[in-house]
Short mmCIF file of the C-alpha atoms (twelve columns), coordinates in Angstrom:
data_MODEL
# 
_entry.id   MODEL 
# 
loop_
_atom_site.group_PDB 
_atom_site.id 
_atom_site.type_symbol 
_atom_site.label_atom_id 
_atom_site.label_alt_id 
_atom_site.label_comp_id 
_atom_site.label_asym_id 
_atom_site.label_seq_id 
_atom_site.Cartn_x 
_atom_site.Cartn_y 
_atom_site.Cartn_z 
_atom_site.pdbx_PDB_model_num 
ATOM 1   C CA . MET A 1   40.662 -5.249  -79.410 1 
ATOM 2   C CA . GLU A 2   42.910 -7.151  -81.673 1 
ATOM 3   C CA . GLY A 3   44.253 -10.738 -80.059 1 
ATOM 4   C CA . LYS A 4   48.171 -9.677  -81.326 1 
ATOM 5   C CA . ARG A 5   47.937 -6.600  -78.729 1 
ATOM 6   C CA . VAL A 6   46.453 -8.070  -75.873 1 
ATOM 7   C CA . LYS A 7   49.411 -10.967 -75.943 1 
ATOM 8   C CA . GLN A 8   52.052 -8.525  -76.290 1 
ATOM 9   C CA . VAL A 9   50.571 -6.543  -73.580 1 
ATOM 10  C CA . GLN A 10  49.808 -9.655  -71.254 1 
ATOM 11  C CA . GLN A 11  53.483 -10.612 -72.152 1 
ATOM 12  C CA . LYS A 12  54.922 -7.939  -71.340 1 
ATOM 13  C CA . ILE A 13  53.483 -7.285  -67.815 1 
ATOM 14  C CA . LEU A 14  54.417 -10.790 -66.956 1 
ATOM 15  C CA . ASP A 15  57.576 -11.058 -68.043 1 
ATOM 16  C CA . TRP A 16  57.952 -7.701  -65.753 1 
ATOM 17  C CA . TYR A 17  56.265 -9.072  -62.843 1 
ATOM 18  C CA . LYS A 18  58.850 -12.571 -63.218 1 
ATOM 19  C CA . LYS A 19  61.793 -9.964  -62.044 1 
ATOM 20  C CA . ASN A 20  59.840 -7.371  -59.944 1 
ATOM 21  C CA . LYS A 21  56.895 -8.936  -57.967 1 
ATOM 22  C CA . ARG A 22  56.209 -8.130  -54.478 1 
ATOM 23  C CA . GLU A 23  56.402 -10.892 -51.951 1 
ATOM 24  C CA . LEU A 24  53.106 -10.221 -50.143 1 
ATOM 25  C CA . PRO A 25  51.848 -12.571 -47.291 1 
ATOM 26  C CA . TRP A 26  48.366 -13.058 -49.197 1 
ATOM 27  C CA . ARG A 27  50.089 -14.566 -52.353 1 
ATOM 28  C CA . ASN A 28  50.973 -17.818 -51.049 1 
ATOM 29  C CA . THR A 29  47.726 -18.996 -50.039 1 
ATOM 30  C CA . THR A 30  44.388 -20.235 -52.267 1 
ATOM 31  C CA . ASP A 31  42.492 -20.089 -48.932 1 
ATOM 32  C CA . PRO A 32  38.950 -17.949 -49.853 1 
ATOM 33  C CA . TYR A 33  38.892 -16.926 -45.847 1 
ATOM 34  C CA . GLN A 34  42.378 -15.880 -46.088 1 
ATOM 35  C CA . ILE A 35  41.712 -13.918 -49.514 1 
ATOM 36  C CA . LEU A 36  39.485 -12.185 -48.115 1 
ATOM 37  C CA . ILE A 37  40.675 -10.882 -44.996 1 
ATOM 38  C CA . SER A 38  43.239 -9.578  -47.018 1 
ATOM 39  C CA . GLU A 39  40.913 -7.921  -49.644 1 
ATOM 40  C CA . VAL A 40  38.800 -6.229  -47.088 1 
ATOM 41  C CA . MET A 41  42.179 -4.838  -45.487 1 
ATOM 42  C CA . LEU A 42  43.619 -3.574  -48.237 1 
ATOM 43  C CA . GLN A 43  40.471 -1.476  -49.049 1 
ATOM 44  C CA . GLN A 44  41.754 2.059   -48.734 1 
ATOM 45  C CA . THR A 45  44.461 1.252   -46.923 1 
ATOM 46  C CA . GLN A 46  48.273 1.031   -48.282 1 
ATOM 47  C CA . VAL A 47  49.922 -2.206  -48.502 1 
ATOM 48  C CA . ASP A 48  52.817 -2.093  -46.280 1 
ATOM 49  C CA . ARG A 49  50.235 -1.248  -43.407 1 
ATOM 50  C CA . VAL A 50  48.099 -4.071  -43.561 1 
ATOM 51  C CA . ILE A 51  50.644 -6.609  -43.924 1 
ATOM 52  C CA . PRO A 52  51.492 -6.759  -40.063 1 
ATOM 53  C CA . TYR A 53  47.638 -6.664  -39.420 1 
ATOM 54  C CA . TYR A 54  46.990 -9.487  -41.613 1 
ATOM 55  C CA . LEU A 55  48.964 -11.942 -39.999 1 
ATOM 56  C CA . ARG A 56  48.130 -11.006 -36.474 1 
ATOM 57  C CA . PHE A 57  44.000 -10.961 -37.492 1 
ATOM 58  C CA . LEU A 58  44.948 -14.753 -39.053 1 
ATOM 59  C CA . LYS A 59  46.911 -15.826 -36.285 1 
ATOM 60  C CA . LYS A 60  44.059 -15.062 -33.579 1 
ATOM 61  C CA . TYR A 61  41.387 -16.651 -36.019 1 
ATOM 62  C CA . PRO A 62  43.025 -18.753 -38.613 1 
ATOM 63  C CA . LYS A 63  39.748 -20.192 -39.560 1 
ATOM 64  C CA . ILE A 64  36.386 -18.533 -40.680 1 
ATOM 65  C CA . GLN A 65  35.035 -20.619 -37.005 1 
ATOM 66  C CA . ASP A 66  37.372 -18.810 -35.242 1 
ATOM 67  C CA . LEU A 67  35.944 -15.443 -36.690 1 
ATOM 68  C CA . ALA A 68  32.794 -15.953 -35.743 1 
ATOM 69  C CA . LYS A 69  32.706 -16.633 -32.757 1 
ATOM 70  C CA . SER A 70  34.940 -13.646 -31.892 1 
ATOM 71  C CA . GLU A 71  34.063 -11.016 -29.628 1 
ATOM 72  C CA . LYS A 72  33.551 -7.725  -30.804 1 
ATOM 73  C CA . LYS A 73  36.353 -5.792  -28.327 1 
ATOM 74  C CA . GLY A 74  38.526 -8.500  -29.133 1 
ATOM 75  C CA . LEU A 75  38.025 -8.115  -32.820 1 
ATOM 76  C CA . LEU A 76  37.929 -4.474  -32.863 1 
ATOM 77  C CA . SER A 77  41.008 -4.025  -30.718 1 
ATOM 78  C CA . LEU A 78  42.812 -6.277  -33.355 1 
ATOM 79  C CA . TRP A 79  41.619 -4.074  -36.169 1 
ATOM 80  C CA . SER A 80  42.166 -0.855  -34.141 1 
ATOM 81  C CA . GLY A 81  44.566 1.988   -35.877 1 
ATOM 82  C CA . LEU A 82  43.770 -0.022  -39.296 1 
ATOM 83  C CA . GLY A 83  40.652 2.446   -39.946 1 
ATOM 84  C CA . TYR A 84  37.283 1.759   -41.272 1 
ATOM 85  C CA . ASN A 85  36.459 -0.486  -37.860 1 
ATOM 86  C CA . SER A 86  33.125 -1.500  -39.687 1 
ATOM 87  C CA . ARG A 87  35.456 -3.500  -42.050 1 
ATOM 88  C CA . ALA A 88  35.973 -5.989  -39.637 1 
ATOM 89  C CA . LEU A 89  32.317 -6.211  -38.258 1 
ATOM 90  C CA . ARG A 90  31.082 -7.085  -41.705 1 
ATOM 91  C CA . LEU A 91  34.212 -9.794  -41.749 1 
ATOM 92  C CA . LYS A 92  32.336 -11.445 -38.668 1 
ATOM 93  C CA . THR A 93  28.868 -11.204 -40.031 1 
ATOM 94  C CA . PHE A 94  29.877 -12.996 -42.908 1 
ATOM 95  C CA . ALA A 95  31.524 -15.460 -41.062 1 
ATOM 96  C CA . GLU A 96  28.683 -15.879 -38.875 1 
ATOM 97  C CA . VAL A 97  26.119 -16.622 -41.945 1 
ATOM 98  C CA . ILE A 98  28.259 -18.999 -42.965 1 
ATOM 99  C CA . VAL A 99  29.132 -20.930 -40.315 1 
ATOM 100 C CA . HIS A 100 25.592 -20.711 -39.369 1 
ATOM 101 C CA . LYS A 101 24.601 -22.493 -42.322 1 
ATOM 102 C CA . GLY A 102 26.825 -24.789 -41.977 1 
ATOM 103 C CA . SER A 103 27.978 -24.132 -45.793 1 
ATOM 104 C CA . SER A 104 31.147 -24.180 -47.773 1 
ATOM 105 C CA . PHE A 105 32.393 -20.921 -48.465 1 
ATOM 106 C CA . PRO A 106 30.852 -19.628 -51.551 1 
ATOM 107 C CA . GLU A 107 32.499 -20.544 -55.190 1 
ATOM 108 C CA . THR A 108 30.647 -18.484 -57.611 1 
ATOM 109 C CA . TYR A 109 29.724 -14.782 -57.959 1 
ATOM 110 C CA . GLU A 110 26.356 -15.079 -56.986 1 
ATOM 111 C CA . GLU A 111 26.892 -16.783 -53.973 1 
ATOM 112 C CA . LEU A 112 29.726 -14.184 -53.165 1 
ATOM 113 C CA . ILE A 113 27.349 -11.347 -53.987 1 
ATOM 114 C CA . ASP A 114 24.614 -12.535 -51.931 1 
ATOM 115 C CA . SER A 115 26.888 -12.985 -48.967 1 
ATOM 116 C CA . PRO A 116 27.194 -10.047 -46.350 1 
ATOM 117 C CA . GLY A 117 29.717 -7.555  -46.799 1 
ATOM 118 C CA . ILE A 118 30.595 -8.842  -50.481 1 
ATOM 119 C CA . GLY A 119 30.440 -6.130  -53.179 1 
ATOM 120 C CA . PRO A 120 31.329 -6.921  -57.008 1 
ATOM 121 C CA . TYR A 121 35.030 -5.963  -56.354 1 
ATOM 122 C CA . THR A 122 35.469 -8.245  -53.615 1 
ATOM 123 C CA . ALA A 123 33.662 -10.931 -55.416 1 
ATOM 124 C CA . ASN A 124 35.893 -10.839 -58.345 1 
ATOM 125 C CA . ALA A 125 38.956 -10.584 -56.268 1 
ATOM 126 C CA . ILE A 126 37.911 -14.035 -53.892 1 
ATOM 127 C CA . LEU A 127 37.484 -15.584 -57.653 1 
ATOM 128 C CA . ALA A 128 40.438 -14.478 -59.263 1 
ATOM 129 C CA . PHE A 129 43.134 -15.124 -56.458 1 
ATOM 130 C CA . ALA A 130 41.075 -17.920 -54.367 1 
ATOM 131 C CA . TYR A 131 39.542 -19.927 -57.490 1 
ATOM 132 C CA . ASN A 132 41.498 -18.631 -60.062 1 
ATOM 133 C CA . LYS A 133 38.575 -17.946 -62.073 1 
ATOM 134 C CA . GLU A 134 38.803 -15.811 -65.215 1 
ATOM 135 C CA . VAL A 135 36.851 -12.851 -63.819 1 
ATOM 136 C CA . PRO A 136 37.727 -8.811  -64.247 1 
ATOM 137 C CA . VAL A 137 39.460 -7.494  -61.223 1 
ATOM 138 C CA . ILE A 138 39.564 -3.886  -61.373 1 
ATOM 139 C CA . ASP A 139 41.094 -1.456  -58.646 1 
ATOM 140 C CA . THR A 140 42.605 1.768   -58.999 1 
ATOM 141 C CA . ASN A 141 46.513 0.176   -60.232 1 
ATOM 142 C CA . ILE A 142 44.438 -2.258  -62.926 1 
ATOM 143 C CA . ARG A 143 42.362 0.906   -64.134 1 
ATOM 144 C CA . ARG A 144 45.270 2.985   -64.673 1 
ATOM 145 C CA . VAL A 145 47.914 0.212   -66.247 1 
ATOM 146 C CA . LEU A 146 44.977 -0.512  -68.582 1 
ATOM 147 C CA . ILE A 147 44.068 2.947   -69.967 1 
ATOM 148 C CA . HIS A 148 47.737 3.652   -70.388 1 
ATOM 149 C CA . GLU A 149 48.926 0.226   -72.343 1 
ATOM 150 C CA . LEU A 150 46.033 0.287   -74.331 1 
ATOM 151 C CA . ASN A 151 45.747 3.948   -75.053 1 
ATOM 152 C CA . LEU A 152 41.997 4.091   -73.497 1 
ATOM 153 C CA . ASP A 153 40.085 7.208   -72.765 1 
ATOM 154 C CA . GLU A 154 40.399 8.331   -69.194 1 
ATOM 155 C CA . ASN A 155 36.538 8.657   -68.990 1 
ATOM 156 C CA . ILE A 156 36.234 5.154   -70.295 1 
ATOM 157 C CA . SER A 157 33.034 3.689   -68.237 1 
ATOM 158 C CA . SER A 158 33.371 1.313   -66.103 1 
ATOM 159 C CA . LYS A 159 31.124 -1.197  -68.133 1 
ATOM 160 C CA . LYS A 160 33.246 -0.493  -71.156 1 
ATOM 161 C CA . LEU A 161 36.471 -1.201  -69.022 1 
ATOM 162 C CA . GLU A 162 35.261 -4.219  -67.686 1 
ATOM 163 C CA . LYS A 163 34.675 -5.715  -70.611 1 
ATOM 164 C CA . ILE A 164 38.179 -4.973  -71.881 1 
ATOM 165 C CA . ALA A 165 39.638 -6.328  -68.429 1 
ATOM 166 C CA . MET A 166 37.987 -9.657  -69.017 1 
ATOM 167 C CA . GLN A 167 39.776 -9.591  -72.476 1 
ATOM 168 C CA . MET A 168 43.133 -9.113  -71.270 1 
ATOM 169 C CA . VAL A 169 42.971 -12.239 -68.316 1 
ATOM 170 C CA . PRO A 170 45.213 -14.776 -70.087 1 
ATOM 171 C CA . LYS A 171 43.276 -18.221 -69.721 1 
ATOM 172 C CA . GLY A 172 43.984 -20.377 -66.782 1 
ATOM 173 C CA . LYS A 173 45.967 -17.639 -65.301 1 
ATOM 174 C CA . SER A 174 43.978 -15.230 -63.515 1 
ATOM 175 C CA . ARG A 175 45.860 -15.517 -60.426 1 
ATOM 176 C CA . ILE A 176 48.846 -14.456 -61.619 1 
ATOM 177 C CA . TRP A 177 47.857 -12.003 -63.947 1 
ATOM 178 C CA . HIS A 178 46.100 -10.029 -61.542 1 
ATOM 179 C CA . ASN A 179 48.940 -9.968  -59.287 1 
ATOM 180 C CA . ALA A 180 50.910 -9.119  -61.958 1 
ATOM 181 C CA . ILE A 181 49.326 -6.155  -63.283 1 
ATOM 182 C CA . MET A 182 48.355 -4.971  -60.349 1 
ATOM 183 C CA . ASP A 183 51.794 -5.079  -59.060 1 
ATOM 184 C CA . TYR A 184 52.707 -3.190  -62.224 1 
ATOM 185 C CA . GLY A 185 50.627 -0.151  -61.885 1 
ATOM 186 C CA . ALA A 186 51.350 0.185   -58.204 1 
ATOM 187 C CA . LEU A 187 55.266 0.108   -59.038 1 
ATOM 188 C CA . TYR A 188 55.760 1.007   -62.332 1 
ATOM 189 C CA . VAL A 189 53.225 2.624   -64.115 1 
ATOM 190 C CA . THR A 190 52.500 5.143   -61.170 1 
ATOM 191 C CA . ALA A 191 49.861 7.669   -60.614 1 
ATOM 192 C CA . LYS A 192 53.170 10.093  -60.847 1 
ATOM 193 C CA . LYS A 193 54.286 8.915   -64.023 1 
ATOM 194 C CA . THR A 194 51.270 8.331   -66.207 1 
ATOM 195 C CA . GLY A 195 49.372 11.539  -64.895 1 
ATOM 196 C CA . ILE A 196 46.166 9.054   -64.820 1 
ATOM 197 C CA . GLY A 197 44.628 9.655   -61.590 1 
ATOM 198 C CA . PRO A 198 41.739 7.603   -59.700 1 
ATOM 199 C CA . ILE A 199 38.421 7.814   -60.284 1 
ATOM 200 C CA . SER A 200 37.689 9.485   -56.602 1 
ATOM 201 C CA . LYS A 201 40.200 10.816  -54.016 1 
ATOM 202 C CA . GLN A 202 40.830 9.660   -50.576 1 
ATOM 203 C CA . SER A 203 40.024 12.624  -48.183 1 
ATOM 204 C CA . MET A 204 42.355 13.707  -45.815 1 
ATOM 205 C CA . PHE A 205 42.368 11.589  -42.515 1 
ATOM 206 C CA . LYS A 206 43.864 13.930  -39.444 1 
ATOM 207 C CA . GLY A 207 40.525 15.837  -38.656 1 
ATOM 208 C CA . SER A 208 38.093 13.816  -40.729 1 
ATOM 209 C CA . THR A 209 35.213 12.228  -39.586 1 
ATOM 210 C CA . ARG A 210 37.201 8.929   -39.431 1 
ATOM 211 C CA . SER A 211 39.792 10.442  -36.955 1 
ATOM 212 C CA . ILE A 212 37.331 10.918  -34.893 1 
ATOM 213 C CA . ARG A 213 35.635 7.344   -35.113 1 
ATOM 214 C CA . GLY A 214 39.159 5.864   -34.638 1 
ATOM 215 C CA . LYS A 215 39.621 7.956   -31.452 1 
ATOM 216 C CA . ILE A 216 35.801 7.208   -30.200 1 
ATOM 217 C CA . LEU A 217 36.464 3.413   -30.347 1 
ATOM 218 C CA . ARG A 218 40.087 3.683   -29.144 1 
ATOM 219 C CA . HIS A 219 38.630 5.366   -25.710 1 
ATOM 220 C CA . LEU A 220 35.863 2.807   -25.506 1 
ATOM 221 C CA . LEU A 221 38.223 0.152   -25.804 1 
ATOM 222 C CA . GLN A 222 40.032 1.261   -22.846 1 
ATOM 223 C CA . ASN A 223 37.289 2.478   -21.115 1 
ATOM 224 C CA . LYS A 224 33.957 0.179   -20.403 1 
ATOM 225 C CA . SER A 225 31.896 3.238   -21.239 1 
ATOM 226 C CA . GLU A 226 31.426 7.141   -21.580 1 
ATOM 227 C CA . SER A 227 29.195 9.462   -21.392 1 
ATOM 228 C CA . ILE A 228 28.216 11.207  -24.580 1 
ATOM 229 C CA . SER A 229 28.592 14.832  -23.387 1 
ATOM 230 C CA . ALA A 230 32.590 13.814  -22.324 1 
ATOM 231 C CA . LEU A 231 33.365 12.130  -25.501 1 
ATOM 232 C CA . LYS A 232 32.040 15.227  -26.794 1 
ATOM 233 C CA . LYS A 233 34.485 17.751  -24.999 1 
ATOM 234 C CA . LEU A 234 37.059 14.687  -25.523 1 
ATOM 235 C CA . TYR A 235 36.818 14.738  -29.517 1 
ATOM 236 C CA . PRO A 236 34.957 17.837  -30.651 1 
ATOM 237 C CA . HIS A 237 34.054 17.925  -33.981 1 
ATOM 238 C CA . GLN A 238 31.479 19.902  -35.840 1 
ATOM 239 C CA . GLU A 239 29.643 16.648  -37.474 1 
ATOM 240 C CA . PHE A 240 29.951 14.895  -34.062 1 
ATOM 241 C CA . ASP A 241 26.216 13.821  -33.319 1 
ATOM 242 C CA . VAL A 242 26.087 12.685  -37.594 1 
ATOM 243 C CA . ILE A 243 29.503 10.672  -36.473 1 
ATOM 244 C CA . ILE A 244 27.688 8.950   -33.324 1 
ATOM 245 C CA . ASN A 245 24.559 8.070   -35.187 1 
ATOM 246 C CA . LYS A 246 26.392 6.590   -37.889 1 
ATOM 247 C CA . MET A 247 28.550 4.640   -35.388 1 
ATOM 248 C CA . LEU A 248 24.995 3.321   -33.932 1 
ATOM 249 C CA . LYS A 249 23.349 2.729   -37.081 1 
ATOM 250 C CA . GLU A 250 26.901 -0.029  -38.060 1 
ATOM 251 C CA . ARG A 251 26.194 -1.150  -34.511 1 
ATOM 252 C CA . LEU A 252 30.093 -0.322  -33.894 1 
ATOM 253 C CA . ILE A 253 28.567 0.737   -30.611 1 
ATOM 254 C CA . ILE A 254 25.218 0.952   -28.236 1 
ATOM 255 C CA . LYS A 255 23.568 4.029   -26.812 1 
ATOM 256 C CA . GLN A 256 21.906 3.664   -23.117 1 
ATOM 257 C CA . GLU A 257 20.692 6.697   -21.864 1 
ATOM 258 C CA . GLU A 258 23.447 9.247   -22.170 1 
ATOM 259 C CA . LYS A 259 26.246 6.617   -21.977 1 
ATOM 260 C CA . ILE A 260 28.529 4.623   -25.287 1 
ATOM 261 C CA . PHE A 261 29.055 1.271   -24.533 1 
ATOM 262 C CA . LEU A 262 31.088 -1.097  -27.482 1 
ATOM 263 C CA . GLU A 263 27.920 -3.587  -28.372 1 
# 
């Protein structure tokens, strides 16, 4: 890709960001722990919905040591309503491992990717936003911006797109660049405006397995335990048994005889 074209697009997006950037709480920190919390919460969840949860979470668990010592019931209660509750438990597991090792927060891609619950996207996001490392961070908005601004094939492979995304990161400005291009995609070069849709669409929440999981967890947060038969009557779903088995596998709940508890 031509250097001139790269600089034009960089300048265009950075100039737009100066005038239109969103003020978001996780942009006021470079603490990798706080960045991690924001990134995990933002997975498949809208920004406006995340903000109050993020602020409450850090008030309760301001340091990674606090999260490592957290009780599951309190953690899930704080997370309740945000969805994908297993994310909270993965964060706790990550914190426990770091604290148990007595090590500092991982600072390289290899260290991050080897940590529990950290995937390639989250690892690169932490490197960019906490450490200002020049790495490719590609979410739905960034993918759409790159395709639109650089006239790329919408079916471009993830490997090729990653290479291009890396070329687009201005030297020494990874943090501000990724904030800028995310906002540019979220607010200006939208899916509605460009017709460029996400690779995969999120299923409807109402009546979904996610909805039932959330209801079961809220029920158990209010009641110490419940029988499987009672839960099945309260929250009927054709995949109820599958839901329970998955929650058991993820250690969200435990089963003793025919009763379900929060672990």
